[in-house]
C-alpha positions as CSV (number, residue, x, y, z in Angstrom):
1,X,75.2,96.4,12.2
2,X,76.0,92.9,13.7
3,X,77.3,89.9,12.0
4,X,75.2,86.9,12.5
5,X,76.6,84.0,14.4
6,X,76.4,81.4,11.5
7,X,79.5,79.9,10.0
8,X,81.1,82.3,7.7
9,X,81.2,81.3,3.9
10,X,84.6,81.6,2.2
11,X,83.1,84.3,0.0
12,X,81.0,86.4,2.7
13,X,81.6,89.8,3.3
14,X,84.0,90.2,6.4
15,X,83.1,92.9,8.7
16,X,86.0,94.5,10.5
17,X,86.5,97.7,12.6
18,X,89.5,99.7,13.8
19,X,91.0,102.9,14.9
20,X,93.3,105.8,13.7
21,X,94.5,106.1,17.4
22,X,96.1,109.5,18.1
23,X,98.1,111.0,20.9
24,X,99.5,114.5,21.6
25,X,103.4,114.4,21.8
26,X,105.7,117.4,22.3
27,X,106.5,117.4,18.6
28,X,103.1,117.0,17.3
29,X,100.1,114.4,16.9
30,X,101.3,110.8,16.5
31,X,99.4,107.9,15.2
32,X,99.6,104.0,16.4
33,X,100.8,101.6,13.9
34,X,101.3,98.1,15.2
35,X,103.5,95.2,13.8
36,X,101.7,91.8,13.5
37,X,104.6,89.1,13.5
38,X,102.4,86.2,12.1
39,X,101.5,88.4,9.1
40,X,105.0,90.3,9.1
41,X,103.3,93.6,8.4
42,X,102.7,97.2,9.8
43,X,98.9,98.0,10.1
44,X,96.4,100.1,11.8
45,X,94.6,98.2,14.8
46,X,91.5,96.5,13.9
47,X,89.9,93.2,13.9
48,X,86.5,91.3,13.2
49,X,83.4,92.0,14.8
50,X,82.0,89.5,17.3
51,X,78.5,88.2,17.2
52,X,76.1,90.9,18.2
53,X,78.7,93.6,18.3
54,X,78.5,96.9,16.6
55,X,81.3,98.5,14.6
56,X,82.1,101.1,17.2
57,X,82.2,98.4,20.0
58,X,84.4,96.3,17.9
59,X,86.8,99.1,17.1
60,X,87.3,100.0,20.7
61,X,87.7,96.4,21.6
62,X,90.4,95.7,19.0
63,X,92.3,98.9,19.9
64,X,92.5,97.9,23.3
65,X,93.3,94.3,22.6
66,X,96.1,95.3,20.0
67,X,97.7,98.5,21.5
68,X,96.7,98.2,25.1
69,X,95.3,101.8,24.9
70,X,91.9,102.9,26.4
71,X,90.6,105.2,23.9
72,X,87.5,107.4,23.2
73,X,86.0,107.7,19.8
74,X,86.0,111.2,18.2
75,X,84.5,110.8,14.8
76,X,84.5,108.4,11.7
77,X,87.7,108.5,9.9
78,X,86.8,106.5,6.7
79,X,86.6,102.8,5.4
80,X,88.7,100.5,3.2
81,X,87.1,97.7,1.1
82,X,89.5,95.2,-0.4
83,X,89.8,91.4,-1.1
84,X,91.3,89.3,1.6
85,X,91.7,85.7,0.9
86,X,89.2,85.6,-1.9
87,X,86.4,87.4,0.2
88,X,85.7,91.0,0.3
89,X,86.8,92.8,3.6
90,X,84.9,95.9,4.8
91,X,86.8,97.9,7.5
92,X,85.4,101.0,9.2
93,X,87.7,103.2,10.9
94,X,87.3,105.8,13.8
95,X,89.6,108.6,14.9
96,X,90.5,107.8,18.5
97,X,92.0,109.7,21.4
98,X,94.1,107.9,23.9
99,X,92.8,108.1,27.5
100,X,95.3,105.7,29.1
101,X,96.6,102.3,29.1
102,X,99.8,100.5,28.5
103,X,101.1,98.3,25.5
104,X,102.3,94.9,26.1
105,X,103.6,92.6,23.4
106,X,101.9,89.4,22.4
107,X,102.0,86.7,19.8
108,X,99.4,88.7,17.9
109,X,101.2,92.2,18.0
110,X,104.8,92.5,19.1
111,X,105.4,96.2,18.5
112,X,103.5,99.6,18.7
113,X,105.1,102.6,17.2
114,X,103.7,106.3,17.4
115,X,104.3,107.9,14.1
116,X,103.5,111.1,12.3
117,X,100.9,110.6,9.6
118,X,103.7,111.0,7.1
119,X,105.9,108.3,8.7
120,X,102.6,106.2,9.2
121,X,102.1,106.3,5.3
122,X,105.7,105.2,4.7
123,X,105.4,102.4,7.3
124,X,102.0,100.7,6.7
125,X,102.1,97.8,4.4
126,X,98.4,97.6,3.2
127,X,97.4,100.1,0.4
128,X,93.8,100.5,1.6
129,X,95.1,101.6,5.2
130,X,97.6,104.1,3.6
131,X,94.4,105.7,1.6
132,X,92.6,106.1,4.9
133,X,95.5,107.8,6.5
134,X,96.3,109.8,3.3
135,X,92.7,111.2,3.2
136,X,93.3,112.6,6.8
137,X,96.5,114.2,5.6
138,X,94.6,115.7,2.6
139,X,91.8,117.0,4.7
140,X,94.2,119.1,6.6
141,X,96.8,116.9,8.5
142,X,96.8,115.4,11.9
143,X,96.2,118.6,13.7
144,X,92.5,118.6,12.1
145,X,92.2,114.7,12.8
146,X,90.5,113.5,15.9
């Protein structure tokens, strides 16, 4: 599903895609969590769809842009629906496995941390994102994710 190229109305549904990006560490699976200095928050990597772009393509692009990671989509992870600046925002997330890449700080994302799911739940600022991660934990933890 792609977004039209028309100017977005203030109350129009925002289409957003992102990833639960996992890597294997010696002490278990870790999840990528980013810090956005302009919003002063910790979140999962995500962003708006570009014109004609699919949710999955946008998720891979946004993960690459915000984390520097080349990732492979594994499976659908869940969604979040919440109001943002007076308009509904729909975010679709996929489990992703890291294939390579390197994080470079930018104006948009200045920090990347690899956290256990429990640490991520404590660090994430947005309740809707915590619910997505929590659903993974309740489904069997990080070992069954991705």
